[in-house]
N, C-alpha and C positions, 0 to 999 in steps of 0.2 A: 412523634416516635416513641416507642417503647423503649425503655432504658435497658439497654444490655449488661448482664453480668461480667466480669473480667472473664469468667470460664466460657461464657458464650462468644465473647470477643475473639478468646483464642481459638475456638471452635472455627468461628468464621475465616480467621486467618490461615490456620490449618487447612481449612476445607478448600481455600483457593489454591493452596501449594500442592494438595494430594488429589482432590476430586473424589475422596473416598471417606463418607460420614464415619464408618465404624473407626478407622485409623486418625481421624480428626477428632473424633471424641475421647479415643485414650489419650492422644498426645495432649489434649486441653486439660485432662484431669479428671473426666469422667469414669465411673468405674467400668471394669471390664464387663460385667453383666449387663449395664445400662447401654454401655457403647454397642455391644453384640446384638442386643434386643432392640434397642429403641433408638439408636444413633440417628436413623434416617428422619426420628420425628423432630429432630432439632432443625433439620432443613425445612419444615414444614412451619417454623416458628415465624410469623411475620416479620419481627424484627432482625432476627438472624438473617432471613432472606434478603431482607431490604439492605442490612448492613454488607453482605456477599454482594449484592448487585450493584451498589454504590462503590466499592472496592474495584471491583472489575472494571465499571465505567471508567474510573480515575486512571486505572493501569492502561487501559485502551487508548484513552485520549493522549496520556504522556507518551505513547508509542508512534502513534500517528499524526503526521504533519499536518498541519492546519493548512487552509489556501492562502492566508497572509504568509505564514513561513516559508512556503514553495515559491511564492511571489517575491519576498524579501530574498530569499537564496538566489533565484533566477536573476534578479536586479544586480545583487553584489557580484555574481559571477560574471555578468555582462560588463560592468563596470570593471573588471578585474582587479576587484578587492579581494578575493578569495586567492589562497596561496595552495600550492600543493609541493609535495616532497619528490625529487627527482635524484637518481644517482647520477654522479657525475664521476668519471674516471680520468685522473690527472698523472701524466708521467713525472717521474721523479728521477730520470737519469738512469743509466746502465742498464736499460731495457726492463726498468721497473715502474710498475705504476701502482696508484692506490684509489679506491674509490672512497668517496664519501656523499653524504645526503645532503643536498641542497633545498631550500625552500625558493619557490619563483611563483609569481603570478600566474593563473591559468592561463592557457594559451588560448590564441586568437580564434583558434577553431570551437573552442569551449564557450568562449564569450559570443561568437556570432550564433551558436546554437541557442544559447540562454536568449540572445536578442530575439530570435526567431520565434522561440517558444513565447515569450511575453508579447510580441507582435501577434501572434496567434490568438493569444488569449483577449487580448484588447481590440481584436478584428482589424488591426493595421494591414495586416496580410490577409490576402483572400484569394483563393485559386479561381481564376477567371475560367468558365468551362462554356462553350458556345453551343447551346442546344438548338439552334434554329436549323433542325435539319428536317427534310420532309419524311415524316414517317408514316404516312399512309398507305393502305395496302392496295393494291390495283388487281384485280382479278380479271384473267384473260381467259374466255372460254373459245378456245379455238380448236377443240378436239371434234372431228366430224363424227356425226350421228350415223347409225347404220342405213337409214334411209336417205342419206345425202349422197350425190352422185359421187363425191370424192371417196366415198367408202368403199365403193366396188371396183 
């Protein structure tokens, strides 16, 4: 891979933020004349293009959960290892009450839903649908023709 200069690295960083070649070139330290006339050429540079693509891919990978991450989350939810915050209102006497936030294990409904999703993923739960039905078509031609006696 082609080694990038510091200015090119800054351009790549700013381009990821702004998606504007001219603005990014200016922020990276290129002259105004170069930025206006040739800033788009920086995007044609193979090294810069590869740098931008790698950084965008890395950002995307960090934002999207992996399959293993989802399965671990569902498993810990099913086992009620996850906690959630709920508001609890407590009476203090004289008609006064106060609210406070309490952490508690996820509810049984959430645990059951997580178990259901995991079971579907592993094929433990399947929908049984009976498709043993007679789907044949029977054509009955009982319309009398003009020359039949019933027609007249």
